[in-house]
C-alpha positions as CSV (number, residue, x, y, z in Angstrom):
1,M,6.8,-5.7,-12.7
2,S,6.4,-9.4,-13.5
3,M,8.3,-11.0,-16.4
4,T,5.0,-11.9,-18.1
5,L,3.8,-8.3,-18.1
6,Q,7.2,-7.2,-19.5
7,L,7.0,-9.7,-22.3
8,D,3.4,-8.7,-23.1
9,A,4.5,-5.1,-23.3
10,I,7.3,-6.0,-25.7
11,N,5.1,-8.2,-27.8
12,V,2.8,-5.3,-28.8
13,L,5.7,-3.2,-30.2
14,R,6.3,-2.8,-33.9
15,R,8.9,-5.4,-34.9
16,T,11.9,-4.9,-37.1
17,P,14.2,-7.8,-37.9
18,A,17.9,-7.2,-37.4
19,S,18.3,-8.1,-41.1
20,D,16.0,-5.2,-42.1
21,V,18.1,-2.9,-39.9
22,K,21.2,-4.0,-41.9
23,K,19.3,-3.7,-45.2
24,L,17.6,-0.3,-44.5
25,G,20.4,1.2,-42.5
26,W,20.1,3.5,-39.6
27,R,18.0,6.0,-41.5
28,G,15.3,3.4,-42.1
29,V,15.2,2.4,-38.5
30,V,15.0,6.1,-37.5
31,K,12.0,6.6,-39.8
32,T,10.2,3.7,-38.2
33,V,11.0,5.1,-34.7
34,Q,9.8,8.5,-35.7
35,R,6.5,7.1,-37.1
36,E,5.9,4.5,-34.3
37,G,7.7,6.1,-31.3
38,K,9.4,2.9,-30.6
39,V,10.5,-0.3,-32.4
40,L,11.5,-3.7,-31.3
41,V,14.6,-5.1,-33.1
42,T,14.5,-8.9,-33.3
43,N,17.0,-11.5,-34.2
44,H,15.4,-14.8,-35.4
45,D,12.1,-13.6,-33.8
46,A,13.7,-13.1,-30.4
47,P,13.7,-9.6,-28.9
48,E,17.1,-8.1,-29.1
49,A,16.7,-4.3,-28.5
50,V,14.1,-1.6,-28.2
51,I,14.8,1.7,-29.8
52,L,12.8,4.7,-28.5
53,S,12.2,8.2,-29.9
54,P,13.4,11.0,-27.5
55,Q,9.7,11.8,-26.8
56,E,8.9,8.3,-25.9
57,Y,11.9,8.1,-23.7
58,E,11.0,11.3,-21.9
59,S,7.4,10.1,-21.5
60,I,8.6,6.8,-19.9
61,K,11.1,8.7,-17.7
62,L,8.3,11.1,-16.5
63,A,5.9,8.3,-15.7
64,L,8.6,6.6,-13.6
65,E,9.4,9.8,-11.7
66,Q,5.7,10.3,-11.0
67,A,5.3,6.8,-9.8
68,A,8.3,7.2,-7.5
69,A,6.9,10.5,-6.1
70,R,3.7,8.7,-5.2
71,T,5.4,5.8,-3.6
72,E,8.0,7.7,-1.5
73,P,5.5,9.3,1.0
74,S,4.0,5.9,1.6
75,L,7.4,4.4,2.2
76,D,8.3,7.2,4.6
77,A,5.2,6.7,6.6
78,L,5.9,2.9,6.8
79,R,9.5,3.6,7.8
80,E,8.3,5.9,10.6
81,K,5.8,3.3,11.9
82,F,8.5,0.6,11.8
83,D,11.1,2.8,13.6
84,A,8.5,3.7,16.3
85,R,7.7,0.0,16.9
86,L,11.4,-0.9,16.9
87,A,12.1,1.9,19.4
88,A,9.4,0.5,21.7
89,L,10.9,-3.0,21.5
90,Q,14.3,-1.5,22.4
91,A,13.0,0.4,25.5
92,P,14.5,-0.8,28.8
93,D,11.1,-2.0,30.1
94,A,10.0,-3.7,26.9
95,A,10.6,-7.3,28.1
96,D,8.7,-6.7,31.3
97,L,5.8,-5.0,29.5
98,L,5.6,-7.9,27.0
99,R,5.6,-10.5,29.8
100,S,2.8,-8.7,31.7
101,V,0.7,-8.5,28.5
102,M,1.3,-12.2,27.7
103,Q,0.5,-13.4,31.3
104,G,-2.8,-11.6,31.4
105,P,-6.0,-12.7,29.6
106,A,-6.5,-11.4,26.1
107,K,-8.8,-8.4,25.9
108,L,-10.0,-8.6,22.3
109,D,-13.7,-7.5,22.8
110,G,-14.4,-9.1,19.4
111,K,-12.6,-6.3,17.6
112,V,-9.4,-7.8,16.3
113,R,-7.6,-5.8,13.5
114,A,-4.2,-6.4,12.1
115,G,-1.7,-3.8,13.3
116,D,-3.6,-2.8,16.4
117,T,-1.5,-2.2,19.5
118,F,-2.4,-2.8,23.1
């Protein structure tokens, strides 16, 4: 996540100055968090902390777990592809095969695609 996107997400939160936290006490902050789900505590208008309700925290945690679950199979497939290509490069005849491919004329037939193998 880019820093700009993070700051934009923070800027839309309900703000509570640290002085209000001191004035209203913890109960006042908790009431705001219960009402809003989350609150940004600022000090001289600079973000200092984000306080989340348990529900908001669980929601964020679940979203992160779901994103990780979607990403993991893609990473596994990419790892397998990389490992197969690396194994081919480490084969005893890999250098000879590469030399023979490089010495011959290119056989592209007008169908060049990234990631294709010979």
